[in-house]
C-alpha positions in Angstrom: 3.9 40.8 -45.6 1.8 43.9 -44.9 0.2 45.7 -48.2 2.8 48.5 -47.5 5.8 46.1 -47.4 4.8 44.6 -50.6 5.2 47.6 -52.4 9.1 48.8 -50.8 11.4 49.0 -53.5 8.7 48.4 -56.0 7.1 50.3 -59.4 3.4 51.0 -59.0 1.7 51.9 -62.2 -1.3 54.9 -62.2 -4.1 53.1 -64.6 -6.3 56.2 -64.9 -8.1 57.9 -68.3 -10.8 60.7 -68.2 -14.3 59.5 -69.2 -14.1 61.6 -72.6 -10.9 59.4 -73.6 -10.9 56.4 -75.1 -9.0 54.0 -73.0 -11.6 54.8 -70.2 -14.1 52.1 -71.0 -13.9 49.5 -68.7 -12.5 46.8 -70.8 -9.9 48.8 -71.8 -8.7 49.7 -68.1 -8.9 46.2 -67.6 -6.7 45.2 -70.3 -4.4 47.9 -69.0 -3.9 46.8 -66.1 -3.6 43.3 -66.6 -0.8 44.3 -69.1 1.1 46.5 -66.4 0.8 43.7 -64.2 2.2 41.5 -66.6 5.1 43.6 -67.0 6.2 43.7 -63.3 4.4 46.3 -61.5 3.8 45.5 -58.0 0.9 47.9 -57.3 -1.7 49.9 -58.8 -3.2 53.3 -58.2 -6.5 53.6 -59.8 -9.3 56.0 -59.8 -12.7 55.6 -59.1 -14.9 52.8 -57.5 -15.3 50.4 -60.7 -11.8 50.0 -61.8 -10.8 49.0 -57.8 -13.4 46.6 -57.8 -12.2 44.9 -61.1 -8.7 45.2 -59.7 -9.3 43.5 -56.3 -11.4 41.0 -58.3 -9.1 39.8 -61.1 -5.8 40.8 -59.5 -6.2 40.0 -55.3 -2.9 39.8 -54.4 -2.0 43.2 -55.7 -1.9 46.5 -53.6 -4.3 48.6 -55.0 -4.2 52.7 -54.0 -7.5 54.1 -54.5 -8.8 57.8 -55.2 -11.4 59.6 -56.7 -11.3 62.3 -59.1 -14.0 64.7 -61.1 -14.6 63.7 -64.2 -13.5 66.9 -65.6 -11.3 68.8 -63.8 -12.4 72.7 -63.6 -10.2 75.4 -64.9 -9.0 76.4 -61.4 -7.8 73.0 -60.6 -4.7 74.5 -58.9 -6.6 76.4 -56.5 -8.7 73.3 -55.4 -8.8 70.1 -53.7 -9.9 67.4 -55.8 -8.4 63.9 -55.5 -10.7 62.3 -52.6 -12.1 65.5 -51.3 -14.8 64.5 -48.6 -15.8 61.4 -46.7 -18.1 60.6 -49.5 -15.7 59.6 -51.9 -13.4 58.1 -48.6 -16.6 55.7 -48.1 -16.7 54.7 -52.0 -13.2 53.8 -52.4 -13.3 52.0 -49.0 -16.8 50.0 -50.5 -14.9 49.1 -53.4 -12.0 47.5 -51.1 -9.3 49.6 -52.1 -6.5 48.7 -50.0 -4.7 52.1 -49.4 -6.7 55.7 -49.8 -4.9 58.4 -51.2 -6.4 62.0 -50.7 -5.3 65.7 -51.3 -3.2 66.5 -48.3 -2.3 69.9 -49.5 -3.0 73.2 -47.5 -5.9 74.5 -50.1 -9.3 75.1 -48.6 -11.1 71.7 -48.2 -14.9 71.6 -49.5 -16.4 69.6 -46.6 -14.7 67.6 -43.9 -11.2 68.2 -42.5 -8.4 66.7 -43.3 -8.0 65.1 -39.5 -11.7 63.8 -39.9 -11.0 62.4 -43.2 -7.7 60.3 -42.1 -9.8 59.1 -39.0 -12.6 57.8 -41.3 -9.6 55.9 -43.3 -8.0 54.3 -40.1 -11.2 53.7 -38.4 -12.0 51.4 -41.4 -8.9 49.9 -41.4 -7.1 51.0 -44.3 -3.9 52.7 -44.8 -3.5 56.6 -45.7 -1.3 58.0 -48.2 -1.1 62.2 -48.1 -1.0 63.7 -51.9 1.1 66.3 -51.2 2.9 69.7 -52.9 5.6 71.0 -50.5 7.8 69.8 -47.5 5.7 71.8 -45.2 2.5 69.4 -46.1 4.2 66.7 -46.3 5.6 67.3 -42.4 2.2 67.9 -41.4 0.6 65.1 -43.0 2.9 62.7 -41.1 2.4 64.6 -37.9 -1.2 63.8 -38.6 -0.5 60.2 -38.9 -0.7 59.7 -42.5 1.3 56.0 -43.3 2.3 57.1 -46.7 3.7 60.7 -47.9 3.5 60.9 -51.8 5.1 64.0 -54.0 2.1 63.9 -56.3 0.8 67.5 -56.3 4.0 69.0 -56.5 3.9 71.6 -59.4 0.1 71.0 -59.0 -0.9 73.6 -56.7 -0.2 77.5 -57.6 2.2 77.8 -54.4 4.6 74.7 -55.1 7.4 74.5 -57.3 6.4 75.1 -61.1 8.9 73.5 -62.9 6.6 70.8 -64.8 9.5 69.3 -66.9 11.1 66.7 -64.2 10.2 64.7 -61.4 10.9 66.6 -57.8 13.9 64.9 -56.7 14.6 67.7 -54.4 11.3 67.4 -52.6 11.5 63.3 -52.3 15.1 63.8 -50.7 14.1 66.8 -48.2 11.0 64.3 -47.0 13.1 61.0 -46.5 15.6 62.4 -44.4 13.1 64.3 -42.5 10.3 61.5 -42.1 10.0 58.2 -40.6 7.4 56.7 -43.1 7.8 55.8 -46.8 7.8 58.9 -48.9 6.6 57.8 -52.8 7.5 59.7 -55.9 5.3 60.6 -58.1 4.9 63.2 -61.1 6.7 63.4 -64.4 8.6 60.7 -64.3 9.3 59.5 -68.1 12.9 57.3 -67.8 14.0 54.3 -66.1 17.0 56.4 -65.2 14.3 58.6 -63.1 13.1 55.8 -61.7 16.9 54.7 -60.6 17.3 58.2 -59.4 14.3 58.2 -57.1 15.6 55.0 -55.4 18.8 56.1 -54.8 17.4 59.5 -53.2 15.1 57.6 -50.7 11.9 56.8 -52.5 10.2 54.2 -50.7 8.3 53.2 -54.2 7.8 54.9 -57.3 4.6 55.5 -59.2 4.3 56.3 -62.8 1.4 57.0 -64.9 1.7 58.8 -68.1 4.9 57.7 -69.5 3.0 54.0 -69.5 -0.7 54.4 -69.8 -2.0 57.5 -71.3 -0.8 57.1 -75.2 -1.8 60.2 -76.5 0.7 61.9 -74.3 3.3 59.6 -75.2 2.8 60.1 -78.8 2.6 64.0 -78.4 6.4 63.9 -76.9 7.5 62.0 -79.9 5.3 64.2 -82.5 6.6 67.4 -80.4 10.2 66.8 -79.7 11.9 69.8 -79.5 9.2 72.0 -80.4 
């Protein structure tokens, strides 16, 4: 069974933390990975070589989507490419043995190499490529370039994409699944099991859940600020 096939109709958990957060400690991130796998997650989405290496060592049969992010997002993060932005970061992920390489595939200006160059490098090294996009047009273009998986990760997180940050972008998911001949993943603002059910009913190949599971400060904030 291929890596991608293992993720069909399954939940992937994004286990990530920023360096200033308590859970960023290596042992904490590893424990979180084990916890979500124990809970039934069939894939992991991880940022950085450290956690990817640990995941592949401890859970060799679990597909890992790898990406990089800066230690701290700049104030203009909606204007820039920051998820696996260049070949340097792609190489780090390949060396860490990530199965799938996720990169920003939006239309924002790239800092170095073109998206086409990055995709070729991923493919030449025998890895699957996931395009993190924010609009329908970006999803279509990414598939035309040859990306294996399209993900709605950045919907609402670019200046020009839909800005309703309260709910997942089901509309974008449905449009992409009807148009594309490849797996489309729903990621972003998923907080309930009902939303996961709706995603699969809308054609999602997989669903990536992050903050609702692995960011206790945000989970706590939702309870403490309910209705405010």
